[in-house]
Structure formats: C-alpha cells, structure tokens
C-alpha positions in Angstrom: 113.9 115.3 105.6 110.8 116.0 108.0 112.1 113.0 110.3 115.4 111.8 111.3 115.6 108.1 110.8 117.0 106.1 113.6 117.1 102.6 115.1 116.6 102.6 118.9 117.9 99.8 121.1 114.7 98.9 123.5 116.2 96.0 125.1 115.0 95.8 128.6 114.4 99.7 128.3 111.1 101.0 129.9 108.2 101.9 127.3 104.8 103.4 128.4 101.7 102.6 126.0 98.6 104.5 127.3 95.6 102.6 126.1 94.0 99.2 126.6 92.3 98.5 123.1 93.4 96.7 119.8 95.4 99.5 118.7 97.3 99.5 121.9 97.6 95.7 122.0 99.3 96.0 118.3 101.9 98.6 119.5 102.6 96.5 122.6 103.3 93.4 120.5 105.7 95.6 118.2 107.6 96.8 121.3 107.8 93.5 122.8 109.5 92.3 119.5 112.3 94.8 120.0 112.9 93.6 123.8 111.3 96.6 125.5 110.1 96.3 129.1 106.5 97.7 128.9 104.0 99.3 131.1 100.3 99.8 129.9 98.3 102.2 131.5 94.4 102.2 130.8 91.1 102.1 132.6 90.5 98.6 131.4 92.4 96.0 129.2 91.3 94.0 126.3 91.7 90.2 126.5 95.1 90.2 124.7 96.6 92.8 127.1 95.0 91.2 130.2 96.5 87.8 129.3 100.0 89.5 128.8 99.7 91.3 131.9 98.4 88.1 133.8 101.6 86.1 132.5 103.9 88.7 133.3 104.8 89.9 129.8 103.8 93.4 130.5 103.1 95.6 133.6 99.5 96.9 133.9 98.7 100.2 135.6 94.9 100.5 135.6 93.3 103.7 136.0 93.3 107.2 134.4 96.3 108.7 132.7 98.6 110.8 135.3 101.4 112.9 133.8 104.1 111.7 136.3 103.8 108.1 134.6 106.0 109.2 131.8 108.9 110.1 133.7 110.2 106.7 134.1 109.8 105.8 130.7 112.0 106.3 127.2 109.4 106.1 124.7 105.7 106.9 125.1 102.9 105.7 122.9 99.2 107.2 123.1 96.8 104.8 121.7 93.4 105.6 123.3 90.2 106.4 121.6 90.0 109.7 123.4 91.9 112.7 121.4 91.9 114.6 124.7 93.9 112.0 126.7 96.1 111.4 123.6 97.2 115.0 123.7 97.7 115.0 127.6 100.1 112.1 127.1 101.9 113.9 124.5 101.9 117.2 126.6 103.3 115.2 129.6 105.8 113.6 127.4 107.1 116.9 125.8 107.6 118.5 129.3 109.7 115.8 130.5 111.7 115.4 127.3 110.3 112.2 126.3 109.7 111.0 122.6 106.0 110.3 122.1 103.8 108.8 119.3 100.3 109.7 119.1 98.8 107.0 116.9 97.3 108.6 113.7 98.1 111.9 114.9 101.3 113.4 113.6 100.5 116.8 115.0 101.1 115.7 118.6 103.7 113.1 117.8 107.4 113.8 118.3 108.0 110.4 116.7 106.2 108.2 114.2 106.6 104.5 113.7 107.5 103.5 110.2 106.2 100.6 108.1 108.6 97.6 108.8 110.2 94.8 106.6 111.4 92.6 109.2 114.4 90.1 108.1 116.0 90.0 111.7 118.5 91.2 112.2 118.0 93.2 108.9 115.3 95.8 109.3 114.0 98.0 106.5 111.8 100.9 107.6 109.6 103.0 105.4 107.8 106.4 106.2 105.8 109.0 104.4 106.3 111.4 107.4 102.8 110.5 108.4 101.3 111.9 105.3 100.1 108.5 103.7 100.4 105.6 106.0 98.7 103.6 103.3 101.3 104.4 100.8 104.1 103.1 103.2 102.1 100.0 103.4 102.1 99.5 99.6 106.0 100.0 99.2 106.4 97.7 102.4 104.6 95.0 100.5 106.5 95.4 97.4 109.8 95.4 99.3 108.6 92.2 101.1 108.1 90.4 97.8 111.7 91.6 96.8 113.6 90.5 99.9 114.2 86.9 100.5 112.9 85.4 103.9 116.2 84.2 104.7 118.0 87.4 104.1 118.8 87.8 107.8 120.7 84.5 107.6 123.0 86.1 105.3 123.5 89.2 107.8 124.3 86.7 110.5 126.9 84.7 108.4 128.6 88.0 107.3 128.9 89.0 111.0 130.4 85.5 111.6 133.2 86.3 109.1 133.7 89.9 109.8 136.9 89.6 111.9 138.7 87.4 109.4 137.6 89.8 106.6 139.0 92.7 108.6 142.2 91.1 109.1 142.7 90.1 105.4 141.7 93.8 104.4 142.7 96.4 106.9 141.9 99.0 104.4 138.3 100.2 104.6 137.7 100.5 100.8 139.3 97.3 99.9 137.0 95.6 102.7 134.1 97.3 101.4 134.7 96.2 97.8 135.2 92.6 99.0 132.0 92.5 101.0 130.0 94.0 98.1 131.3 91.4 96.0 130.6 88.5 98.3 127.0 89.7 99.4 126.0 90.0 95.7 127.6 87.0 94.5 127.2 83.1 94.9 128.0 83.0 98.5 125.2 84.8 99.6 123.0 82.9 97.1 124.2 79.6 99.0 123.3 81.0 102.3 119.9 81.7 100.9 119.7 78.4 99.6 120.4 76.9 102.8 123.9 75.8 102.1 126.0 77.3 104.6 129.0 74.8 104.4 129.6 75.7 100.7 129.2 79.3 101.5 131.9 79.2 104.0 134.3 77.3 101.6 133.6 80.1 99.0 134.6 83.0 101.3 137.7 80.9 102.4 138.6 80.7 98.7 138.1 84.4 98.2 140.0 85.4 101.2 142.8 83.2 100.0 142.7 84.7 96.5 144.8 87.4 95.0 142.6 90.7 95.3 143.9 91.8 91.9 142.4 88.7 90.4 138.6 88.4 89.4 138.5 84.7 89.1 138.2 83.8 92.7 136.1 80.8 92.1 133.2 79.4 90.2 129.7 81.2 89.8 126.5 79.6 90.5 123.3 78.0 88.5 119.8 78.5 89.4 117.4 75.9 88.0 114.5 78.2 87.8 110.8 76.9 87.1 109.2 79.7 84.9 105.6 78.3 85.2 103.5 77.2 82.2 103.3 80.7 80.2 101.8 83.5 82.1 105.0 85.5 83.3 103.2 86.4 86.5 103.2 82.7 87.6 107.0 82.7 88.3 107.7 82.4 92.1 109.1 85.5 93.9 112.4 83.4 94.6 112.7 82.8 90.8 111.9 86.3 89.9 114.8 87.6 92.3 117.2 85.1 90.8 116.5 85.9 87.4 117.2 89.5 88.0 120.4 88.8 89.5 121.8 86.6 86.8 124.8 87.5 84.6 123.7 84.9 81.9 119.8 83.7 81.4 119.8 80.1 79.7 116.1 79.6 78.6 113.8 77.5 77.0 112.2 78.3 73.6 108.7 78.6 75.2 109.4 81.0 78.0 107.7 84.3 77.8 109.4 87.3 76.3 107.7 89.3 79.1 109.6 87.2 81.6 112.8 87.4 79.9 112.4 91.4 80.0 112.7 90.9 83.9 116.3 89.9 83.4 119.3 92.6 83.8 119.8 94.7 80.8 123.3 93.7 80.6 122.5 89.9 80.9 123.3 87.5 78.3 120.2 85.7 77.0 121.1 81.9 75.3 118.2 80.3 73.8 118.4 76.1 74.1 114.8 75.4 73.4 113.9 72.4 71.5 111.5 72.4 68.6 109.4 69.1 67.8 110.8 67.4 65.0 113.5 69.7 64.3 117.2 69.7 65.0 118.1 71.7 68.1 120.7 71.7 70.9 120.9 68.5 72.8 120.6 67.9 76.5 124.3 66.9 76.8 125.3 70.2 75.0 123.1 72.0 77.5 124.5 70.5 80.5 128.2 71.3 79.4 127.2 74.9 78.6 125.8 75.4 82.1 129.0 73.8 83.7 131.2 76.1 81.6 129.4 79.3 82.3 129.3 78.5 86.1 133.2 77.6 85.9 133.8 80.9 84.3 132.2 82.8 87.4 128.8 83.6 86.2 125.5 83.5 87.9 123.5 81.5 85.5 119.5 81.6 85.7 118.5 78.2 83.8 115.2 79.2 83.2 112.9 76.4 82.4 109.3 76.3 81.3 106.9 74.8 84.1 108.8 73.0 86.9 112.4 72.0 86.5 111.7 68.6 87.9 108.5 67.7 86.1 109.5 66.3 82.6 111.9 69.4 82.4 115.2 67.3 82.5 116.3 69.8 85.5 117.5 66.6 87.4 119.8 66.0 84.4 121.2 69.5 84.5 121.6 69.4 88.2 123.5 65.9 88.1 125.8 67.6 85.6 126.6 70.5 87.8 127.1 68.3 90.8 129.4 66.0 89.1 131.5 69.1 88.2 131.6 70.3 91.5 129.7 73.4 90.5 127.1 75.0 92.9 123.6 75.2 92.2 119.9 76.1 93.4 116.7 74.5 92.5 113.6 76.8 92.5 110.3 74.9 92.0 107.9 76.3 89.3 104.1 75.7 88.6 104.1 72.8 86.4 101.8 72.9 83.1 99.4 70.4 84.6 98.6 72.7 87.7 98.6 75.8 85.7 96.9 75.1 82.6 94.1 73.1 84.5 93.7 76.1 86.9 93.2 78.5 84.0 90.7 76.1 82.2 88.7 75.8 85.4 89.4 72.3 85.5 90.2 70.6 89.4 92.7 68.1 89.1 91.2 66.3 92.0 87.6 66.3 93.5 86.0 64.2 96.1 83.6 61.6 94.3 85.2 62.5 90.7 89.0 61.9 91.1 91.0 60.6 93.8 94.5 61.3 92.4 96.2 62.8 89.7 98.6 61.1 87.4 101.2 63.1 85.5 102.6 61.4 82.3 104.8 62.2 79.3 103.7 60.7 76.0 107.1 61.3 74.6 109.7 58.5 75.6 113.1 59.0 75.5 115.3 57.0 73.2 115.1 53.2 74.4 112.6 53.7 77.1 109.6 51.7 76.8 105.8 53.0 76.4 104.1 54.2 79.7 102.3 51.4 81.5 98.9 52.5 80.4 97.2 49.6 81.9 97.7 50.8 85.6 98.1 54.5 84.8 94.7 54.9 82.8 92.9 52.6 85.6 91.1 54.0 88.6 89.4 57.1 89.3 91.8 59.6 88.8 92.9 62.4 86.3 95.5 61.9 83.8 97.6 64.9 82.9 99.6 63.9 79.7 102.5 66.1 78.7 104.0 66.1 75.0 101.0 64.1 73.5 99.8 66.1 70.7 102.0 64.1 68.1 100.6 60.7 69.6 96.9 61.4 70.1 95.6 58.7 68.0 97.9 56.2 69.8 97.4 57.5 73.4 93.8 57.6 73.0 93.5 54.3 71.6 95.7 52.7 74.5 93.8 54.6 77.3 90.6 53.2 76.1 92.1 49.7 75.5 93.4 50.2 79.4 89.8 50.2 80.4 88.7 54.0 80.3 85.4 54.5 78.7 85.6 56.1 75.1 83.0 58.6 76.3 85.4 59.7 79.2 85.6 63.6 79.2 88.9 64.9 77.9 90.5 68.4 77.4 93.2 69.6 75.3 94.7 72.8 76.3 96.9 74.9 74.0 99.4 77.7 75.0 97.5 77.3 78.5 97.8 80.4 80.9 98.6 82.6 78.0 96.4 85.0 75.8 96.8 82.4 73.2 95.0 79.8 75.3 92.6 77.5 73.5 91.0 74.5 74.7 89.3 71.5 72.9 87.0 69.4 75.0 85.3 66.2 73.7 85.4 62.6 74.7 88.2 60.4 74.6 87.3 58.6 71.4 86.5 62.2 69.6 89.7 63.8 70.7 92.3 62.8 67.8 89.6 64.1 65.3 88.9 67.1 67.3 92.6 68.1 67.5 93.0 67.5 63.8 90.2 69.7 62.8 91.0 72.5 64.9 94.9 72.4 64.1 96.1 72.3 67.6 99.8 72.4 67.8 102.4 72.2 70.7 102.7 73.1 73.6 99.5 71.4 74.7 98.2 69.5 77.6 95.9 66.6 77.6 93.8 66.1 80.4 91.6 62.8 80.8 88.8 62.5 83.5 85.4 63.3 85.1 86.4 66.7 86.6 86.8 68.1 83.1 83.0 68.5 83.0 83.2 71.3 86.0 84.8 73.6 83.8 81.5 74.6 82.7 81.0 76.3 85.8 84.4 77.0 87.2 85.9 78.6 84.2 87.4 81.9 84.7 90.3 83.0 82.8 89.2 85.3 79.6 91.9 85.3 76.9 92.0 88.2 74.5 90.1 87.9 71.4 92.2 85.7 69.0 93.6 87.1 65.8 94.0 83.9 64.2 93.6 80.2 64.9 90.0 79.0 65.2 88.3 78.7 61.6 85.3 80.9 61.6 83.2 78.1 60.6 84.7 75.4 62.8 81.5 74.5 64.9 83.4 75.5 67.9 81.2 76.9 70.5 82.4 79.4 73.3 80.9 79.0 76.6 81.2 82.5 77.6 84.3 81.7 79.8 87.0 81.2 77.4 86.3 77.3 77.4 86.2 76.3 73.6 84.3 73.1 73.3 83.0 71.0 70.6 79.2 70.8 70.9 78.3 67.4 72.2 76.1 65.7 75.0 79.2 66.6 77.4 78.2 70.2 77.2 74.4 70.5 76.1 74.7 74.3 76.9 77.2 74.9 74.2 75.8 77.4 71.5 76.1 76.0 67.9 
C-alpha cells in the first residue's frame, strides 16, 4: 500500500492550518468535527474563519508563515493558493517530524485526507493515494447510499452490550461469531428502525440461549414499498433490506429487475393476486409471513407502490404484531405519485387543483361504494386505483356527483415502466377509449384539470412498443410519450 491508513485521536490536540480562504475553511471544519484545537495562520481570514476566531472556536495568527509555528502542533495543513508557501510549510513540518498535508499536492504531503463516510462513531475512509480524488468521491457517494444513516446507533448499542457479551463468551472466536450473528441479524435491524427496547430483548434472549442452537429467537419482517414499477424508484432503505433478506415474499407486479437485487441464495415466494383469478388469500399471506418470521428468517415483504396505500400492508403488520413478531415498515412511492410524475401530470397546482384524493374503485367484500358525491366535488385531482374493470360505473358516478363530462382524464397503464401507455380524453369519453385501446390492469385513472399540463410537462420516453397499440387506432403521439386521443383537449395532437 502507498499510505498506511490510521485513525488519529485529535481531541484537544493542537493542529495548524496555514491559509485563510475557502479551502482552509473546509479543512478547519473537518478538524473541528474531530475535536482538534486549531490555530490558523494567514495574512487575512475569510468571513467564515474570521467569525470562528471571533467566537473562540479557533486561534488566529495573522501574518506571514514562520517555520517555528509548526513546532507546537501535531498535524499541519498547508491550504494557501501560493505553492511556494505551501512547500515551505511542508519543509518546516518535515524538519520537525510533523505530519503535513499540502492540499492537492501529494508530492509534498506526508499524509493525505481520505474521503469520509461519517456514521459516528463508525467512520469509513476511502483513498486513491492521491491519484484520483474524483474517484474516491464517487466511491464515497456509493457507500453513502449503502450504509444506513442510523448505523452509528448500532455501534453505540453494541458498545453498551460489550461487557455482557464478553462475560457470556470468554473465548474470542465464540464472541466474534456471536457478534457477527447479532450485527447481521434482527437485533441490528431493530436498532436501525428505532426500536431499541425490542433489540435489547432480542440480545437478552440470544445471550441466554444455548450457543449450539440456532433457534435463538424470531427473525424479522420488512414491509417494503417497491414503488409503482420502475425498479429505480425503490428507496435506499428498501433496497438495503431487500439485499439482506433470507426470504422475499413479493407481489405479482414487482419488477424482475428488482428481484434480481435480492441475495442469490434468498428464497423468492410469489403471492400476487390476479384480477378475476383464484389466488392466495390475504389471510394466507398473513399466516405465511408470521410462520417465516417465527422460523428465524429475515423476510422482505415486497409490495408494489406503498404498503399502506391500498397495499393491505396494515393488515400484514397487524398480523405480525398480534403474533408478537418484529417488523419494520419502509414506505414506497405510491402509484398516484409515480405514474403521474412519469406522465408529466402534477397532482396539485395553484389555480387548478388544491388537493389530491386517493381512491380505490375495488371495494372489499361488504364495503359500500366510495362516497362519490363528496370525493368528486371540489377543485382537486382524483387518483383512482383498480378502476379499469369499473370504468363505466366510475365515470358515470363521478359525472353524477357534479364533475363536468368534459373534465380531463388520463388512464396510465404500466406507469413508470418501459411498457407505459397513456390514454387521455374527457370523463365521458374514457370508457370507450379504454375499450378501444384494450387497456388492462395495472392502470391508474386520473381525473382533473392538471392533466392538460402534460402537453408541456411530459418528459418520460418509453422505448418503442413491440405490441399494444393497433397501427390504425387513431392514437396520436405528442413526441413526449403522451399517447392521446385527438380531441379539443389536445389540439396539437397529430392525426
């Protein structure tokens, strides 16, 4: 290796920064975060450093650099815009056996500052040996996305249990094996989810269990929103938990590309429902999740959209809670938000839509129909889920509730994916348009004045469709993957 990596304790230790500009300010902030006692030497200070000096956060020595300044300091940073001064600082540091970093000058530096991922007290440092600072930044950004923001809390929690674990496992190898299991298991996930009390109960059970047994307690379920279709729309938290899962229980419409992110040895179980087709019941799914967690698995329940927006995630969480099984809920981008964005349709807009209402047209057994009289009234956008099979009734009821038959509508099929299709027309035209173009589920229905804005805001270009639109359908393409029926609503559509 070109450089020996180490982590220095700079708490209340004297460090010298030579330079008074923006770069020096950045270095000072980094050293202050490490608790260093800092002296800044420069002929003048920028406003940030001047404020730090005036408030006592740093000591300022105004004037030209003098070699004797390095003697009383542990680390030296040369951050001026004058290469001659920087080299003089490096020479003085070397003569006094002090470590010195010259910003953007590896040749004269005796140490370099790595790119940092800070999950205090956990710190990850990345270095290219000064050869490619941009590469280290790119790698840091990737690692930032992989490491949960609360990872430092896991380190602090583990520290609190160190003595108890050491007493239970005097043998170093046994102790390491125990920690590897706990820190890569449900207890760690509970800490990341903010459930410290449950994590404490889990480690108490683990410490009391026979080390030879593997069934020290239940696993955990992650109810993860997969987003509306585009695999890139899953959250970082959801992505991380998917990669950790032993078992992935997923809906029918979850993207195969997203499932590819699961561990290669993870078990994949499909529990998706197909309209008008016999499929697994919700009660069976609930029992399956409880059983898998009881067996000690980390289970990722991957649900299209958001688990708590017409995703029946609350029923699954209730079942897990009733069984005393640990779980986390990771929200996702729901279809209304994702599909509307990919169609260039704002859900709200000053002067056009003061609110958005999320509705499902598919009522559960025994439930009454939506209160269309109240839901359809007012200046707001309606986002209607699972309405393809009831378009005639839905359109008729919305009109009866007071919406104009000429109100703009959009039906978005397979939104956010490369199979996205959009049919636009008026409320009274929509059932006929959907039948003409053979629109099928999954499709989201939007009703409201903001739909007309898609003419200028559409941005997503799906790849050419191999099948779907009949060549003589009369459908026009606006050039922005908005497929519309020519009408007065879209006078610019080509016919």
